[in-house]
N, C-alpha and C positions, 0 to 999 in steps of 0.2 A: 574363729577359724576352725573349731571344732564343729560347725554344722555340715561342710562339705564332706568332712571325713566321715561323719555320722551317716549322711546319707549314702556315700561311697559303700559304707559297710552293711547299709541296709539293702542297697542294689545288688551287692555281691552274694549277701544270703539269699535274697530272692532268686539271683539266678542258680547258685547252688543248688537249692531246692527243686526248681524246676529241672535243672538238667540232670541233677542225679539223686533221686527220689530215696534210694536204697543204700546209698553208699554209707560204708562205716564213718562212724563219727572221728576216728582218728585219721582216716583219709580227708576227711571232708575239712577238717581244721588245718591240715598242711596245704590243701588246694586253697583253702581261704586265706591262708598267708602269703602264698604266692602271689595270687590275685590282687592283694591288697599292696604289692611291693612298689616301690616309686616309680619302677621302669614300666610298670602297667598302667598307671594312673591316667594316662592319655587316652587309653582305649575305654570302651564302654565295657560296663562290669560284664555283661554275657560274654563278650570276647576275651577277656582279662581270665574268667573262670574258666573257658573252654580250653586256653591256651594253657592254662595252669594245670587243669585235668589231665590233657593230653601228656605234657610234661611229668606230672608226678606219677601217672599211672606206667609212662615207659622207663619211668627211671626204678620205681619201687615193685611193680608187678609183671614185670617182662625179664627177658634175658638180653636186654638192650647192652647193658654196661659191660657183661660178659663178651658180646660179641664185639664192642669197642676193644676190650683188652686182648681180643684174639687177632686185631689187625683190621678189621672191617672199617671202612670210612663209615661216616655218619649217615649218610643216605642209604648204603646199603643195610648196615644194623636197622635204620628205622624200617625198611621196607620188609625185613624179615620179623619184624615185631609186631605189625600192623593186626594181624589175626588175634595176638595175646592182647593188645590193648583193646580190640574189641569184645573179645570174652569177658574181659572185667568189666568195661563200660555195659556190657550185657545183664551181667550178674546183680549191677546195680541199678539195672533198669533205666539206664540213661535214655535220654530223648534224642540223642543224637550219637553217631556212630563215626569213627575216622574213616575217611575215604582214602583208600589206599592210591587212588588217581590224581588226587588234589596235591600240588607239590607244595602248598603254601600250608599245610598241615605239619 
């Protein structure tokens, strides 16, 4: 049973490297952990890594949580931090940025 897990870990590592070539190790390890979570296992590795990346950056590198604390709802807070998320992704030379018009992200 460890083989699928190992294959999954390799796929996540490959997706992380492709998506975030210059992300700091501490951040990639947290993203890797989130992408490996049980609730993400049904998703392709590349999608799990993208979702984990956006979630991590939103909570760790933006004012998202402060906006929630100020009473903004989730959608409004997410709208206001898209630029900050993309700035972080750009610093990490991400191969994809968050599209503010995509409601699924």
